[in-house]
N, C-alpha and C positions, 0 to 999 in steps of 0.2 A: 399736186398730183390731181387732175381735172375726174370728173364720172368717165368722159371716154377714151381718159388713159387708162383708167382702172379696167374700164373695158377690152381695153385693146391689150392688155396685159393680161386678164384669165382667158380670153381667145386666144392667142398666143402659147399662153402654157395650159391650153386644155388637158391637156395628152398625160402632163405632168401631174393635174390633181387627179384625174380621171383613174389612171395608173395607182396611185397611193392609196387612194381612196378604196379600189376596188381590193388592191392587195391585202389592206389593212381588215374590210371588212371580211374578206375568204380566212383570212389567218383566225381571227377571232372567233370566228363563227367554228373553225374546223377543232380550236382549242376547247369551244364551248362543248362541242360533242362528244370529244373524249373526254373530257374531264367529267367525272361524276361530281353530281348536282352536292352542294352542302346544302346541311339543314341545322339552323341554332337553335338551340334551347337557352328558356331565359328564368329563374327565379328574381323572386323580390326580398330583400333584407329590409325591415324597420327598425331604427335606432332611436328607441325615445328619449330626447334631449334631457327631460325631468328627471330621470334616473337614473342611478350608479351603475357600473357592469354588473357586480353585484351587491348583495345586500349589506355586508360589512365595511365596503369602501367609500370612504367621502365622495357627494356627487361633486362631479368635474365639468359637468355641461353647461352649455347654455351658453358661454363665454367667446367659443370658438367651434362652434359647430362643425364646420370644415373641416380642422385639425382632426375633429373626432371622427370623421367620416374617413377621411384619407387614411387614418390608424388603421382601421376596418379594414379596408380595401388592402393594407400589406399583410393584413392577420389572413387573410382570403388567399393572398398568392404566395404566402410563402410555402418555403419547400417541406415544410413540417405537414400541412395539408393535402400538398399534390402527393406524397409520399403515400401517406394514410388512403387516399382515394385510389392508386395503383395498387395496393398491395388489397383493399378492401374488394375490389370489383376484378381484380386478379387481370388486369389490361394486356399486361404483357406477355400472358397466357394463351391470350386469343388471336384466332386467325382468322381469314375472311377473303374474300376473291379481291383481287387487285384491277385497277382498272388499267387498259392497256399503256397508257403513259407511264403510272407509278411502276407498273411492272418494268417498262423498259427501265425508270430509274435504277430500280431494284438492283435490277442486273446489269446496269455501268457499276455499282456502288460493291457489289460484289464481285467483280472483276477486280476493279480495285484493292480490293481488301486480299484478295488473291496473289496480287503482285507485292501484297506489301506496302502500297501507296497509304492505305485506311487502315484504323484499328479496326478489328472484327467489333460489330455492333454489340450491345449489352442490351437486352429489348426495355427492362426496367428501366433502366436511367435515358433511355431514349423516349419511352412513355412520360417521365416526371417532367424531361425536358423540353418536351410538345406541349404539355400542359400547363408550364409556367409560361409558354411562349403562345398560348392558342386561348387560353382562357381570357375572359375579358370581363372586368369590373367597373363600373360606371356610376358615378351619384346621379340621381335624378334630378334637376334642376330644382331650386329652390324648394326642397323637400328634405325629410331627412332620411330618404330610400336610398340605397341602390342597388343595382341589379347584378348578376353573375350569369354571363353567356358562355355557350360552349358550343362549337361548330362541328359537324361532322358527318360524312356520308351515309352513316347509318342512322336513321332519327330516333329510333328508341335507344341508342347509345348514346347520343348527343345529350336526352334527356336524362338518362340514366347517371354520365357524369356530372351534368350540370345539380343534380339533386344529391350525388354523392359528396359533392364539392361545400353544398349547404351546409349537409349535414357535418362533414367533419370541421366547417368553419365553426358551426354553432359548439359543439365541443372543446373544440381548443381557444374558441373564444371563454367560455365558460372553464376551461383550466387554468388559461393564463392568470385570468382574473380571480379564481377562487380563493378558499384556505383549504384545499384538502389537506393536505399535509402540516398544514401552521398551527393547529390544534398541541400536536407533541412539539412542533419548535419553539410556541413560544412558552408552552409548560415548561420545559426543559430549561431555556433561558430565565425564567421568571426564579426556578429554584435555585439555580446557580448565581443570581442576583441574591437572594434570600441567605444563603450559605455563604456569601462574600461579606453582608453586611453582619452578619453573626460573627464572621472570623475577625472583621476589623474592631467591634465592641468588646471582643474578648482580649485583641493587641490593647485597647484604650485602657481597661482595666487591669491589665496584668501586671504592673509595677507594683502594687502596696496588696494584691490581691483581695481589694476591696470587692463587696457583689453588686454596689454600682456607683458609677461615677458619679452619679450626682449628687450624693452625699461630700463629695471631694471640700470643696467649698467651706461647707461647716464643719468637718473635721480639722480643717487648716485653721479657720479661726479659734476651734477651742484649743489647739495646740499651740497657737499663738497666748491664748489667752494663760495657758499653763507655763509656757516658758516664762512669759512675764513676770507669773507669781512665782516661780524656784529662782528667778533671777534677784527679786524681792527677797525672798527668804535667804538664798546665799548672803546677800548684803547683810544682813541681820547677824547670822551665825559668825559670820567674820568679825563684826563688831563683838558679839558674844564672847568669840574664842580671844580676841585681843583682850576682854575684860577680864578673862578667866587666869590669862597668863600672867596680867600683873597683880595679880592675889596669890595665885599660885604657882608651884613650880613646874617646870614643860612636862615631868613625866608624873603628876599629879593623875587621878582617875578622872576628876573633871576636866582637864585638859585634854585627855585623851577622850572622853567621850564628846567632846565639843569637834575634835577633829575628826572625827568618826562621824558625827552628822554631817560635817562641812564636806565630807567627802563622798556621802550618800547621794545629797543634794544636788552637788556637781556632776555627779555621775546621771543624774536624773535629768538634769538640764540638759547635757548634751545630749541623752538621747532622743529629749523633744526634741531639740534643734536639728537632729539628723533627722526626725520624720518628717519637720517642715520643708526639710532640701528635698527628702525623697517626692513628698506630697508634689511642690512645686514643679520637680521633673516630669512627674505623673500627670500634671496641669498638661506644662510644655506640650507632652505626646498627647495627650489627650485632644489640645487644641489643633495640632497639627494633622490629626486620623477624623477631625470633625467633619471637615468639607469632602474626604473621599466617602464616609459613611453617609452625608447626605445626598451624595451624588449616586450611589451605588441604590438608596433608597427610592430615589426618581425613578431610577432604572428598572427597578422591582416592578414600582407602580405603573411602568409604561408598558411593562410585559404581560403585568398582569391586566390592564386593560384590551391589550390587542388580543392574550388568549381569551378573552370574556368576547370579543368579538368572533374571533374564530370559531368557538362554542356556537354562535348566534346564528353564525352563515352557514355551517354547516347544515344544521337544522331545519332552514329556511328552504321555502320553494324554489326551486331551482326557474319556477314562468315569472321571479321577481327581477329576474335582471333585464335589461335594456335591450337585447335583440332580439327580435321577432320574425319568423317568416311568413311573409306575406302572399306569397305565390310558391308553389312548389313550379318545377319546370314541368311541363308536359309535351307530349313526343309532339313535335312539329307535321302537319300533315303536308306542308309547302315548301319547296328549297328556300334558302334565303332570299334570292334572287333570280326571276324568271330568266331563261336563255335570253328573251326579248331584251332587256334589260339591256344585257351585255351586247349585243347585236344594234340598238341604238346605240350606246356608248363608243362602238367602234367605227359608226358613221360619225360620229362627231369627230373622235380622236383623228378619223383618216381624212376628213376636211382640213381641219388643224395641219397636219402632218403633210400633207399634201400643198399646202398653201407656202408652208414653211419650203419645201422642197421646191416651187415654181420660184419663192423669191431668192431662193439662192442662186439658181441655175440663172432667172435675170440678171441677177448682181454681176455676175461671172461672166455673161455673154456678150463679147463685143463684137457681134457679125453686123455687116451691113447687108440689109436686106430688106430694104426699102429705097424707093429714088428720093425721099425728101430726107432719110439719114445721110446718103450720100452726097447732095447738094448741101448739107448742113457742114460734114468733115471736111469738102474739098473748095468749097465757098465757089462753085459755077455751076451753072444750070444743066442737067440732064437732057442730053438729045434724045434717049430712047431707052428701053427697057424690052428684055426679051421675057416673057411671061413663062414660069415651070406648070408643064404640062405633064399632069399625073396619068400612066397608063398602064396596063398590065399587059406583061412581055407574055407571049406565047409559049 
């Protein structure tokens, strides 16, 4: 397509371009003057990458600062923060004049509610949804800073809401990472672990009633030595009994005395052997319980360490956390965009839209309106043509 073709196309479709351009500009200008100006208030938060969220937590920063920033952004945009802001500022109880367009939309919604097509609005829930949708939180490129922005037609209210969100975020950040209720939690768990250790140790030594299971190996060794001695003594007494029976009658006092000694030693040997069996059972029970005891001891030490950290954190200065307010939102003195910006944008948009409309009309326009087009289609020369004469009717 040559330059001449482009100029011919623009000239032929000039009224489409002009009408769409003027219509777009006029429509946008009307909306600009009907809609109230929007004012944006912005605060700034710094996250120090070399510090932890609280004094008692281990540092996790430096490896993925982007993930940390986006985590904090999600905390800002949480429903918990928005509910606290609405309740603190009582936004749902405030009233104010509405623009003509906003009043028109509100009247339409009220009419739909009256006929049952919409549910009755709940002001508090509406404000929460609006904040979740309208609050903008963005990280500043190549920094550890992110901004919190809120736009409103009332500049004072925009700054008030932005600062309230900042304050609630700081409180929520400290609450999420803090140990406020952890002292009692870790204390109770450490006490429970200590009691479990004591119970297992009592169960470990409950078999023989000994005061300390550490003496069990030495006592078992002494019992084995005693049993060996009694076995030797029992063998000797049996030899003595046979010798006495060879010299005296079975009812002789010496025979009876030897038999009594033999019975006493046999009973002592049986008792000692039973003690050895009992101690072996106790040893097996103690060996089975020892891993549980060791595990509970480690659990107790872990809870004790966390309890000490919680005490340290609750006593620490809140300024030691990693989040800091760099700038609080000031009351904006100018709207976010002046009306001229919207008008200039409408001019560019109108030109593009008019060009698109002209291209569509040109593509679907199959009328023959030039002698050259007629010769090209029919294949014969044009003998003559009648020009179109524009005149005003009387």
